[in-house]
C-alpha positions as CSV (number, residue, x, y, z in Angstrom):
1,M,0.0,0.0,-0.1
2,K,1.4,3.5,-1.0
3,I,0.6,7.0,0.0
4,N,1.0,10.3,-1.7
5,I,3.1,13.0,-0.2
6,L,3.1,16.7,-1.1
7,F,5.6,18.8,0.5
8,L,4.5,22.4,0.2
9,G,7.4,24.0,1.9
10,R,6.6,27.4,3.4
11,C,3.3,28.3,2.3
12,E,0.4,30.8,3.3
13,Y,-2.3,29.2,5.4
14,E,-5.0,30.4,2.8
15,K,-3.2,28.8,0.0
16,A,-2.8,25.4,1.9
17,L,-6.4,25.4,2.8
18,E,-7.5,25.9,-0.7
19,I,-5.3,22.9,-1.8
20,Q,-6.7,20.8,1.1
21,Y,-10.1,21.3,-0.2
22,D,-9.2,20.4,-3.7
23,F,-7.4,17.2,-2.4
24,L,-10.4,16.4,-0.1
25,K,-12.7,16.5,-3.3
26,K,-10.4,14.5,-5.4
27,R,-10.1,11.9,-2.5
28,Q,-13.8,11.8,-2.0
29,N,-14.3,11.1,-5.7
30,Q,-11.5,8.4,-5.7
31,E,-9.4,10.3,-8.1
32,I,-6.4,10.3,-5.9
33,G,-5.2,7.9,-3.1
34,D,-4.5,8.8,0.5
35,T,-2.3,11.8,0.7
36,L,-0.2,13.6,3.3
37,I,0.5,17.2,2.9
38,L,3.4,18.6,4.9
39,V,3.8,22.4,5.2
40,E,5.3,25.2,7.1
41,H,3.0,28.3,7.6
42,P,4.0,31.9,8.2
43,S,2.6,33.2,11.5
44,V,-1.3,32.5,11.7
45,I,-3.9,31.7,14.3
46,T,-6.8,29.3,13.5
47,L,-10.1,28.9,15.3
48,G,-11.9,25.5,15.4
49,R,-15.5,24.8,15.6
50,R,-15.4,25.1,19.6
51,A,-13.2,28.1,19.6
52,E,-13.9,31.1,21.9
53,K,-12.6,34.4,20.7
54,A,-11.6,35.2,24.4
55,H,-8.9,32.6,23.9
56,I,-7.2,35.1,21.5
57,L,-5.2,37.4,23.9
58,G,-3.8,39.6,21.3
59,S,-5.9,42.3,19.8
60,E,-6.4,42.4,16.1
61,E,-4.3,45.4,15.6
62,F,-1.5,43.8,17.7
63,L,-1.8,40.5,15.6
64,K,-1.9,42.5,12.2
65,D,1.3,44.4,13.3
66,K,2.9,41.0,14.0
67,G,1.8,39.8,10.4
68,T,-0.5,37.3,12.0
69,K,-3.6,36.4,10.3
70,L,-6.9,34.9,11.8
71,F,-8.9,32.1,10.2
72,Q,-12.2,30.4,11.2
73,I,-12.1,26.8,9.9
74,N,-14.1,23.7,10.3
75,R,-11.9,21.4,12.2
76,G,-12.5,20.2,15.7
77,G,-10.8,21.9,18.7
78,D,-10.3,25.6,19.9
79,V,-7.6,28.1,19.1
80,T,-4.2,27.2,17.8
81,Y,-1.0,28.9,16.4
82,H,1.0,28.0,13.4
83,G,4.4,29.5,12.5
84,D,7.9,29.1,11.4
85,G,9.7,26.1,12.6
86,Q,6.5,24.1,13.0
87,I,5.8,20.9,10.8
88,V,2.0,21.1,10.0
89,G,0.5,17.9,8.4
90,Y,-2.7,17.4,6.8
91,P,-3.7,13.8,6.1
92,I,-6.3,13.5,3.1
93,F,-7.3,10.0,4.3
94,D,-10.2,7.9,3.3
95,L,-11.4,6.3,6.6
96,K,-13.9,4.0,4.8
97,N,-11.5,2.4,2.5
98,S,-9.1,1.7,5.5
99,R,-11.8,0.6,8.0
100,I,-10.2,2.7,10.6
101,G,-12.4,4.7,12.9
102,I,-11.6,8.4,13.7
103,R,-10.5,7.5,17.5
104,N,-7.9,4.9,16.2
105,F,-6.9,7.4,13.5
106,V,-6.1,10.1,16.1
107,S,-4.4,7.5,18.2
108,N,-2.2,6.5,15.4
109,L,-1.2,10.0,14.8
110,E,-0.2,10.7,18.5
111,E,1.8,7.3,18.2
112,V,3.7,8.8,15.1
113,F,5.1,11.6,17.4
114,I,5.5,9.7,20.6
115,N,7.8,7.3,18.6
116,I,9.6,10.0,16.9
117,L,10.4,11.9,20.1
118,K,11.6,8.9,22.0
119,E,13.6,7.1,19.2
120,E,15.2,10.2,17.5
121,Y,15.4,12.9,20.2
122,N,15.4,10.8,23.5
123,I,12.3,12.7,24.6
124,I,9.6,10.9,26.7
125,A,6.2,12.0,25.5
126,G,2.7,10.6,25.9
127,R,-1.1,11.2,25.7
128,D,-3.3,13.1,28.0
129,A,-6.4,11.4,29.3
130,E,-8.5,14.8,28.9
131,H,-7.0,16.2,25.6
132,T,-5.8,15.0,22.3
133,G,-2.3,15.7,21.1
134,V,1.1,14.7,22.3
135,W,2.5,16.0,25.6
136,V,5.7,16.1,27.4
137,D,4.9,16.2,31.0
138,D,2.3,19.0,31.1
139,K,3.3,20.8,27.9
140,K,1.9,20.1,24.5
141,I,4.4,19.5,21.7
142,V,2.0,18.2,19.0
143,A,-1.6,19.6,18.6
144,I,-4.2,17.6,16.8
145,G,-7.5,18.8,15.2
146,L,-9.3,17.1,12.4
147,A,-12.5,17.4,10.3
148,V,-14.1,14.4,8.4
149,K,-16.1,15.0,5.4
150,R,-17.9,12.1,3.6
151,G,-15.5,9.8,5.4
152,V,-12.3,11.7,4.3
153,T,-10.2,13.6,6.8
154,M,-8.6,17.0,6.5
155,H,-6.7,19.4,8.7
156,G,-4.4,17.4,11.0
157,F,-1.4,18.0,13.2
158,A,1.1,20.6,14.3
159,F,4.6,19.5,15.6
160,N,6.6,22.2,17.4
161,V,10.2,21.6,16.2
162,N,12.0,25.1,16.2
163,T,8.7,27.0,16.8
164,N,9.0,30.3,18.5
165,L,7.0,29.5,21.8
166,D,6.7,33.1,22.7
167,H,4.0,33.4,20.0
168,F,1.7,31.0,22.1
169,K,1.4,33.7,24.5
170,W,-0.9,35.4,22.1
171,I,-3.5,32.8,22.7
172,I,-4.7,30.3,25.1
173,P,-3.6,27.2,23.1
174,C,-6.5,24.8,22.5
175,G,-8.4,26.7,25.2
176,I,-6.3,25.0,27.9
177,S,-5.3,27.6,30.4
178,D,-3.4,25.4,33.0
179,R,-1.1,23.7,30.6
180,G,2.0,25.0,28.5
181,V,3.5,24.3,25.2
182,T,7.1,23.2,24.2
183,S,9.2,22.3,21.2
184,V,11.9,19.9,20.4
185,Q,14.4,22.7,20.2
186,N,13.3,24.0,23.7
187,I,13.7,20.6,25.3
188,V,17.2,19.6,23.7
189,G,18.6,23.0,23.8
190,R,19.5,23.4,20.0
191,A,18.1,24.1,16.6
192,I,16.9,20.8,14.9
193,D,17.4,20.1,11.2
194,F,14.0,21.0,9.9
195,K,14.2,19.2,6.7
196,H,15.3,16.1,8.3
197,A,12.6,16.3,10.9
198,N,10.1,16.4,8.0
199,K,11.5,13.2,6.6
200,L,11.2,11.7,9.9
201,V,7.4,12.6,10.2
202,L,7.0,10.9,6.9
203,D,8.8,7.8,7.6
204,Y,7.2,7.2,10.9
205,F,3.7,8.1,9.5
206,C,4.2,5.4,6.9
207,E,5.3,2.9,9.4
208,T,2.6,3.6,11.8
209,F,-0.2,3.5,9.2
210,N,1.2,0.6,7.4
211,Y,2.1,2.1,4.1
212,E,4.9,0.3,2.5
213,N,6.2,3.2,0.5
214,Y,5.2,6.7,-0.8
215,E,5.2,8.6,-4.0
216,E,6.0,12.3,-3.9
217,I,3.5,14.4,-6.0
218,H,3.7,17.9,-7.4
219,L,1.1,20.5,-7.6
220,N,1.8,21.6,-11.2
221,K,1.2,18.1,-12.3
222,L,-2.2,17.8,-10.7
223,V,-3.0,21.3,-12.0
224,S,-2.3,20.1,-15.6
225,E,-4.4,17.0,-15.2
226,K,-7.6,18.9,-14.2
């Protein structure tokens, strides 16, 4: 079994969202196979379906001055931040074909990062009984928020690799006021090879979800096939 991989590099959130919806439709129509999009976003704050605007602590003027946009989107969860040094992944995944429920899908996503952190960075991470995501003690290092449309997933995860943690002070992350956030860089005390970290995410994702290999796809090819 093979998965498609699309590396978007550094890409504005709005553009990546447009690509997600395009891929979602293609997957629903069985025009493409399961696909993982990996991307790094410039500074942006997104609000999920259960988000409270009070969880955004910075004023609109302040955030605009910082070059940070706000987006109301259809994923689960509350408020989250994306920015430089963070690996964001959008699995466009047909749950019906794989016969995996959404709970197991989320659990597998968590497992990807628990294993990466332990085996590659010697960081012990785990789950939290109350909140989704991956945690190192009481600090979140991977946020997870998904939507499922006609059996196909969109949105996904955000893995703090070299992320500027000060930017999380602009929000109450995921609406959780009594916990913190952390990053690989913050824990190990040095900047992490970001390109290599992306490759690790892909490799561990394939292993956890039982994909034997992957095929890298390119947007220009898909556009030409429309």
